[in-house]
N, C-alpha and C positions, 0 to 999 in steps of 0.2 A: 504493500500500500504506500502510495506516495505521501511524503510528509508535507503538510500544508506549510506555506511560507511563513517565516518568522519575520515580523516587521521591525523596522528600525526602532531601537530603544532609546537612543540618545535624545534628551530633551533638556533645554536650558531651564534652570530654576529662575523664574522671573516673578514679578508681582502676581499674586494669586488672582484668579478670575472669580473664584467662589471661596468664601471664608466662613466656616461654620464653627461656632464656639458654644460649648456647654449645651448642646442640643438634646432635649428630652422630648419623647413622643409618648403620649398616653392614649390608649383606647379604653375609655371608661376608667376602671381602676387598674388596668394592666399597664405596667411600665414597659413599653415595647422598645424604646431607644433610650440609652442611658449615657449622658455626658459625652456626646460625640464631639470631638474637635478634629477638624480636617481643613487643609488648604488645598484647593484644586487649581492646578496650573492652567493657563490659557493655551489654546491650540495644542492640546495633548489629549491622550485617551487615558482616563482613570478607570480601572476595573474594580468593582465591588464583588468580592467572593465570600463564600461561607456556606455552611449547611442550610438546608431549607428551614425557614422560620427564624433565621438569625437576625432579621431586621434590615437586610440590605435593600430590599425593595421599598420598605417603609421609609427608610432614610432617603432613598432616591426621590420619593414622592414629596419630601419636604422641600426639595430644591426648586419646585415650581408650584408649590402650594396645592398639589393635588389632594392632599389630606384634608383640605378645607371642605371637600365634598362629602366627608364622612362625619356625621353629626357628633358621634361620641369621641372623636379624635381631637386632642389638643397638643399644640407644639409650644415648647418653651426654649429659651436660649436665643442665640443670634445667628442668622444666616444672611450674609451680605454678598451681593454680586456687584462687582466693580465699586465696592464701598457703600452700596445702598442696601439698607435693611429691607429685605423683600417682604417681611411681615409688618412693616410700618402700615398703619391704617390708611395712609395716603396712597399706597401702592394698589393699583387696579390689577386683580389677579388675571383678568383677561389679557391685558397688555403684557403682564409678566410671562404668561404662557406663550405669547408670540415670540418673546425674547428667548424663552427657555422651552424649546420644542420637546416633544416626547414621542417615542416609538415604543409600542407595547409588545408584549410577548407574542400575542396572536395577531397576525395581520388583520387590520380592521378598516379596509377601505369603505368609504361611504357608498350607499347604493345609488351611485351616480356614474356618469361617464368618467373615463380616465382623465380627460381634460378638466371636468368640473371638480374632481377630487383635488387636483392641484390648485385650481383657481379659487377654491372655496375661501381659503384664508386671506389671500390678497384682496378678494372682493369685500369680505366683512371688515377688514382693517383699512380699506380705502387705499391700497398700495398702487393701484393702476388707475390712470386718468382716462384711459380709453381701451378699446379692444386690442389694438396693436401692442400696447404696453403689457396687457394681460397675457397675450400670446407669447411675448418675449419671456415673461416670468415663468410661464408654464413650460416652455421649451427648455429654458436654461435650468430649471429645477429638475426636469426629467433627465437632462444631460448629466447634471451633477450626481444624480442618483444612478447613473449607468443604465438608464432604461430607454432613452430616447430612440435609439436605433430599433429597438424591439417593438415600440408602440406608435411611432410617428405616423403610421398609416392607418391607425385604428383608434384615434383619440376619442371618437364619439362612442366607442364600445364601452360596456360597463366594466368598472374596475374589478368588480367581484368575479368576472369571468376569466381572470388571469391565473397563472400558477401561484402557489404559495410564496415562492421566492420573489416573483414579480410583484405580488401584492405588497410584500414587505418593503421592497424598494419604492413602490408607489407611495407607501406611508412615509418613507424617508423623504421622498420628493415633496410630499404635502407639508412635512415639517419644515423643509428648507425654504419653501415658497414664500414664507412670511419673514425671511431674512433673520433667523434667530442667531444668537451668539453662542448659545449652549444647546446641545442636543443630548437628552437623556434617553437611554435605551434599556428597557427592562427585559432581559433575556430575549433579545430580538431574533435569535436563531433557533430557539428551542423547538419550534414547530416546523423547522425546515430540514430538508435532506442535506447531505454533505456538500453537494455541488452548489446548491443555493447558499449554504452557509459560507462557503469559500468566497462567493461573490460579495456577500454582505461584509465579510471581514476585509476584503480588498477595498471595498467602498469606504469602510470606516477609516482605513489607513489613509485614503485619499482625502477624506473630508476633514481630517484633523489639521490640514494646512490652513483651514479657514474657520474651524469651529472648535469649541471646547466640548469634548465628548465624555460623558460618564456612562459606563455600561455595567449593568448587573448581569453576571453570567454564572451559571451552575457548572460551566466547563472551565476547569483550571487551564487546560490546554489552550482554550480560546483566550483567556486572560493573558497567558504567557505570550501568545502570538500578537495580539492587537494593542496591548496597553503599554504605556511608559511607566505608569504608577499603578500600584495595586493596594487596595485596602481590604483587610480580612476582618469580617464581622463574626461574632459568636455570642449568642444569647443576648442580643441587643447592645452589645458593647463593641466599639471599634478596638480590636485587640492590637492591631499593628498596621502601619501604612508606610510605604516607602517605594523606592524604585522597584519595578517589576522583577528585574534580575535579582536584586537583593532578597526580596520576599520569597522568591522561589528557590534560591540557592543558599541563602544564608539568613533565614528568619531569626529574629531575636527572641521571640516568644515560643515556648514549648507548644502552646495550643496551635499556633500557626504551623509549626513543624509537623505536629500530629495530623492536622487536617490535610496538609499538602502530601504527606506520605500515605494518606489513606487509612489512618488509624480510626478516624470517625468521619461522619459527614453523610 
């Protein structure tokens, strides 16, 4: 079996794009995330790994206030993007989610045409003044998502009629279309076959030139291939965070070592 490509690891440490301090998340009385501190670098891929139920997806959802949609959920602590507190009452969650796009585990195209899936966000956010501008946004988003050549002759066909891998790339194009700065991906390949997964991984590596990407993955091999930084979560605690190479070859915490070597998880 051919080994999938290992993407470039080097990344310069610069001013953080996302800064989280003392973040707590509660679902009712359940303390799901405990005291998480992390700095996420711009234009890089940060992977969140850890066993099921460890809090990685819950923490990911704090980064664009998706937890606001859950009545019993409350978030404490500070999360800043470019120095702005995203939980400040003055921040509009709708505008925040345009800046911080999200791609979910299961591809979820709208029951609309391929064109309208990508055009939806730019339309509601008023990003195009006319049809020609909207056409440009749609074609460039599909190109960035590596999908243009496959769909350019069938933009009026339903997005739901595509293969799973194409649907996921369509969802990535839809996220890109509103010019986000951060893209969150919650296990984006878990429903895909190995060939579609390899395409998404290549795409992630290309996109990091222009976007800050945070990916939750249950696959340690995937984290090792696509990320420059890795954070290991266990029982709602961020156990360890560092360069991906260090986390996988020289972890500081025994829990990280045990997880990576398959002793639990």
